[in-house]
C-alpha positions as CSV (number, residue, x, y, z in Angstrom):
1,M,-0.4,0.2,0.2
2,H,1.0,3.5,-0.9
3,L,0.1,6.2,1.5
4,V,0.9,9.9,0.3
5,A,-0.5,12.5,2.2
6,E,-1.3,16.2,0.0
7,A,-1.8,19.7,1.7
8,I,-4.0,22.1,-0.2
9,A,-3.3,25.9,-0.1
10,D,-4.8,28.9,-1.7
11,I,-2.6,31.0,-3.0
12,P,-4.1,34.2,-3.8
13,E,-1.8,36.2,-5.6
14,L,-1.8,33.3,-8.5
15,G,-5.6,33.7,-9.0
16,E,-8.1,31.0,-8.0
17,R,-6.0,28.2,-8.1
18,T,-5.0,25.6,-5.9
19,L,-1.4,24.4,-4.9
20,Y,-0.9,20.7,-4.2
21,I,2.1,20.1,-1.6
22,K,2.9,16.5,-0.8
23,T,3.9,16.5,3.0
24,F,4.2,12.6,2.9
25,D,4.8,9.8,1.2
26,Y,5.3,6.5,2.5
27,T,5.1,2.7,1.3
28,I,3.4,0.2,4.0
29,K,3.9,-3.5,3.7
30,V,0.7,-5.5,4.3
31,K,0.1,-9.1,4.5
32,V,-3.3,-10.9,3.9
33,T,-4.1,-13.9,4.7
34,T,-6.9,-16.2,4.0
35,D,-7.9,-15.7,7.6
36,S,-8.4,-11.9,7.5
37,V,-9.9,-12.3,3.9
38,L,-12.7,-14.6,4.9
39,G,-13.4,-12.4,8.2
40,W,-14.0,-9.4,5.7
41,I,-16.2,-11.5,3.7
42,A,-17.9,-12.1,6.7
43,K,-18.0,-8.8,8.1
44,Y,-19.0,-6.7,4.8
45,W,-20.6,-9.9,2.8
46,Q,-23.2,-7.3,1.3
47,Y,-20.2,-5.0,-0.2
48,F,-18.6,-8.8,-1.3
49,L,-21.7,-9.6,-3.3
50,G,-22.7,-6.3,-4.6
51,T,-19.4,-5.5,-6.2
52,I,-17.8,-9.3,-7.0
53,A,-20.7,-12.4,-6.9
54,I,-23.6,-11.0,-8.6
55,P,-21.3,-9.7,-11.7
56,L,-19.3,-12.9,-11.8
57,V,-22.5,-14.3,-11.3
58,G,-24.0,-12.6,-14.2
59,W,-20.6,-12.6,-16.6
60,F,-21.4,-16.7,-15.9
61,W,-25.0,-16.5,-17.2
62,T,-24.2,-14.5,-20.5
63,L,-21.7,-17.1,-21.4
64,Y,-23.9,-19.9,-20.4
65,S,-26.8,-18.0,-22.5
66,K,-24.3,-17.7,-25.5
67,R,-23.3,-21.4,-25.8
68,K,-26.8,-22.4,-25.8
69,E,-27.6,-19.9,-28.6
70,K,-24.7,-21.2,-30.4
71,K,-25.6,-25.0,-29.7
72,E,-29.3,-24.0,-30.9
73,K,-28.5,-22.5,-34.1
74,E,-25.9,-25.5,-35.2
75,V,-28.5,-28.0,-35.0
């Protein structure tokens, strides 16, 4: 993970511009285990379903439907 903090300063002499100043830049090593992933899924299952599981089911259903159509056209 890469953490960056920026300070925003309005400078009157330059008009309505915003100046971004990087104040902090640090790389953090993160270890992900199976238990931590499963724990996250158990706690936030609704986000998992909404962003990963439901779209995957839709994608597989589309593939299945296309294969079924192709087989029916061949017959």
